[in-house]
N, C-alpha and C positions, 0 to 999 in steps of 0.2 A: 298497666303492667305489661300488656302485649306490646305497646309502643316501646317500652324500655327493652324488652327482649329483642324486638326487631332491630333496635338501635345498636344493642350490644353485638348481635349477630353480624350486622353490617360492618361495624368496626373490626370485628374479628376477620371478616372476609377481606377487608381492605388491607389489614396488616399482614394477612396470609399472602396476598398478592405481592406486597412490597418485599416480603421475605424471599419469594421464589422467582419473581420476574422483575427485571430491571433493564433499562436500555443499555446497550453495549456502547462502550466508549464514553468520552466526556466532551461536552461542548462548553466553551468559555467565551464570553464577550470580552474583547480586549480593544485596545486602541492606542494610537500614538500621534503626538503632534509633530508635523513635518515642517522643519524650518525651510527645507528646499521648496516645498509646495505652498508654504504659508497657510496651512490648514490642518485640522484634525482629521485623521483617517481611522474610521471604524474597522474593526477586525472581528471575524468569527474564527475561533480556533477549535479544531477537532483533534482530540488526543486519542491514540489507539486504545483498544479495549484493555490491553495488558499494561498500559503506561504506568499506572499506580501500583501494579503488583511487583514489578521488577525495576527497582530504582537505578540499576546499573545499565539498563539497556538504553541505547540511543537510536534515533530514527531519521530517515530521510524526511525532507520537508517539501510539500507541494504548495506552491504559491498560486492561488486561484484568483483570476480576475473575474469581474462581474460576480463578486463574492456572494452577495445576497441572493442572487438568482440561482447560482449553481451549487451552493454549499450543501444542501440536503442530499441531492442526488449523488454528488461527488463523494460525500462521506459514507452514505449508505451503500453505494456500489462497492467502494473499497473494502468496507467491513465484510460484506458478503463474500467477496473474492478471497480475502485473507483467511476466512474460516475454512476454505477448501484449498488453501495454499496455491492460489492462482495469481496472487499479487503480493507485493511487499507491504507490510504495515508502514504507514507514514503519518506524520503530523500534517494536518491540512490548515493552511493559513488563507482564509478567504478575505479578500480586500474589498470593502464596500466602495461603491462608486461615489464620486462627487461631480467630476467633469469628465465623463466617459470619453467623448471624442477627443478632447484635449490630451488625455493621458495615453490613449492607445494609438494615436497616429503619429508617424515619424516626421511628417512635413505638413506645412500649412497649405490648405487648398480652399481658396475663397468660394469655390463652387458649392461647398457644403457648410457654409456659415449657419444655415438653418439648424444644423446639428450642434452648433456651438463652435467656439474657437478651436482650431486643430493645430497639430504640430508640436505637442508637448511630450512625446514619448521619451526623449532623452532625459528630461527632467524627472519623469515618472520612474524611469529605470535608475536614475541617480538616487531617488528616494528609496527604492527597494534595496539597492546595493549599500548605500551609506547609512541609512537609518533603520529600515524595516528588518533586514537580515540581522544586523547586530542586536536589535531589540529581541528578536525571536531566539537567537543563539544564547542570549543572556537568561531568558525566562524559561526556556523549554530545552529538553535534552535532544538536540539535533546532532547528527553525525557528519554534517558537511555536504551531504549529497542533496542537491536542490533541483526541483522541477518547476518550470513555469508553464501554466496551463491557461489557455484562452480560447474564446469562441468569437467568430466574426471579426470585428475590429480587434478583439482580444487575441485572436489567432494571428492576425497581422502583427501585433506586438510581440508574440512569442517568436515568430520567424525573424522579425527585425532584431530582437535581442540575441538570437542565435548568430546572426550575421555581423552584428556590431560588437557584442560582448560575449563571445563563445565561452569564456572562462567563468562567467557569472553563474550559469546553470549547467548542470551535467545532462539534463534532458529537457525537451520542449514538446508540449502538446499544442496542436493548432487545429481546431475544429471549424470547418467552413471558413477558412481565413480570407479576409478581404484583400487579397493580393492585388486587386485592381486599383487600389487607392492611389490617387494623384497620378493617373496615367501609368501605373505600374512601376513606381519609383523603386520599390523593394525588389521587384523582378530584375530591374536593370542592375541593381547592386549585387544581386545573387550571382550574376555571370562572373564577376570578379572574385567574389567570395569563394566559390566552389572551384576556382582554378588555382587557389593557393596550395602549396605543398606541405605546409605545417600540419602536424597531427591535430585533428579536431577533438578527438576523445569526447564524443557527444552522441546523443540519440535524439531523433525527431520522429514524432508520430503526427500525421496530418490526414484529414479526411474531407470529403465533400458529399453532401446529400444529393437528392435529385434536384439539382439547381441548373439554371441556364444562364445565358447572357454573359456579362463580364465576370461573374463568379466562376463559371465553368471555363471560359477561355483563359483566364489568368491562372487558374489551377492547372490546366493542361500544360501551359507554358512552364510552370514550376515543376511539374512531373517530368517533363522532358529534360530540364536542367538536372534534376536529381538522377535521372537515368544515365546521364553522361558524366557525372562528377566522379572523381577518383580520390577524394579526400581520405587520408588514412585515419583510422580510429573513429570512423563515423558510420553509423548504421541508421536506417530509417525504415518506416512502414507507411505506405500511402494506400488509402482505401477509398473506394466509392461506395457509399452507404445507400443501398436501394430502399425504396418505399419509406424514405424519411425526408424531412424538409429542413430548411435552414434553422428553424427553431429547435428541432429535436436532434440535430447532428452532434451537439455537445453531450447530451445524455447518453446516446448510443456510443459515441466515440470515447467517452471517458472510460467506459468499461473496456473497450478494445485497447486503449492506450495503456491502461494499467497492466493488462495481461502481456502485451508485447514488450513493455519495459521490463517486466519480470523475466522474460526470456533472456534478456541481456545478462542476467546474473546467474544463469544456470551453468554449472560446470559440465564439461564434456564427459562422456562415459569413461574416457581414459583416466581422467582425474578421479572419478568415482571408484574405479577399480583399485586405486592406490590407497583407499581408506582415508584415515585422518591426515596422513601425509599429503595425499592428493588434494584434499579440501583446503588445507593451508596454502598449498602452492597455487591453487586456482584463485583464491581470494587475494593472495599477494599480487597476482597478475592483474586482477580487476582493480585493486586499490591503486596500483601504479597507473593503470589506464585512465582512471577517472580523477586521480589526484586526491582521493579521499580514503581514509582508513576504514575499509568495509569489513564488517564481521561476517563470518560464514552464515549463509542463510539456512533456515530450518530444513528446507528441502535438500540442500546439499548433503547434510548428514543423513537424511532419510534415504536418499538414493544410494549413498555409499553403503549404508547398512543393508539395504535390499540386495545390492550387488554381492556383498559378503555372504548373505544368506543363500543366494542363488548358487554361489561357489562353495557352499557348505563350510564356510569359515565362521562358525557360529560364535566362537569366543571373541573374534574380532568384531562381529556384529554387535555383541553385547557391549564391548568397549565403546563402539561408535554411539550406540544409544545412550550409554552412560554419559558420554561427553555432550551429547545432544541435550540431555536433561540438565546437565551442569550449565550449559549455555542458555537454554530456554526453560528454566525451572517452573514456569507457570503455564506450560503447554500441556494440556491434558492428553493430547494425542501421543506425545512422546512416551508417557507412562503406559498407555494402552498398547502401543506397539512392542514395547519391551516385555510386557506381560504376555503378549501373544507368542513371543519368542520363547519365553520361559515355559509356557504351556506346551509348545511344540517339542521342547527338549525333555518334557516329562516332569519338570519341577513345578508341580501344581501349587505347592505351598507358597513358593516365592512369587508365582503368578498372581495368587490371591492377594498377597501383601502389596504387590505393585498396582493391582486394580483398585485396592482400597485407597491408595495414594491418588490414583487417577480420579476416583470419585470425589475425594476431598478437594483436589485442584479444580475440578470441573465447576464446583460451586463458586469458587473465587473467580475463575475465568469467565463464568457466565456462558457456558456452552451446554448443549444437550448431552446427556450422559446415558441414554437408554441402551445404547449398544454395549456400554461398559457393564451395566447391570445384567444384561442378557448373557454376556460372555462369562461374567462372574458366576451366574447361576448354573451355566453349562459346566464349569469346572467343579463347582461345589457338588453337583449331582454325581460326579464321577468319584468323589472322595468317599472312603468307607466311613462307617460310624466310628466315633472315637470315644475313649474314656479319658476324662480329664478332671481337674479340680472343679468342684461344684460351682465355685464363683465364676468359672470361665465357660460354663456350659450355656449353649443356646441351641435352638432348633431351627433348621433351615431346610425347606423342601421335605419336611417330615423326618429328617435325620438329625441325630445328636451331633453337634460340632463343638470344637474348642475354639475359644477366641484366640486369634493369632497375636 
């Protein structure tokens, strides 16, 4: 009998956990046969936390090389940053390796045959452009903004893609890139590339850890090139990551690259001061720059609302938050901020209703909601005892309340 009780208790405990704790986001194993590469390529797909909650929302796509190695930290870091609005939510497409050296190097160098045959980067980029991207666009809700992320030889590939197919991706991440490859072929190509006058409309993040030798010397040369370039519509961030090594530069750099890329989408204070009109103008400009129809970011609305509150334009701030909720209906934080504004205006009843919506959304969004509960209790404590229909009576903090 005791064993049965223990078993039932264990089952209840497990089911309780499953009801209240679940992993954020969704991981899918996918794959595609490539006629260009004459092989099957395995994929790991990470869908954002809110992907299944809002079927109308589309996302940028990060194409991640060395996919099996980098998938977990790239997905986890992005989810952590998006929870505090330091990065954009993205679909991650991690490409598993088959012939790494072949795929990531732009030229054949017999000196490195022990690593495998080299010089297949153009074929690999053809695969991404003509087979993989159409496959992803068909199966998942992408918005057309694409990022290529790579480390070491994968970082070399990212920079090579930027210099040879700048229209293919709108942003490139290169962590400890092997720019020394084949006596610096990509470096020589860069001289011509950065002298061109055509608008580039692109972003590059690159870093180097505590590395020496040809890794450092080639990186220094590229830094000098970037410092002298004058390409229009191009921005970059270059960093030396201290107390890290070649193996860890991708993990640290992925975090920095996400944050710096997000900075490219922030509207200036001048746009924020114009409210909803300014937000629309800002994102029309960004969409033109990157050639992609970009939807206003969550923070764009937040900053505009905060500016309106600072200027005591409270009715406009409510309108902005209402539009924010309409655009991002599954974001708990939007309801919380609107409730905070209602409470500040003295409309505690409407604040409570909005907080109740926030609590409901938080369970679907799978985010912590303690601050919502605390703020709700704070407001409830200020309300006087009420008389209402018996069916609607409940007690909270020792006071009689009416169900809203």
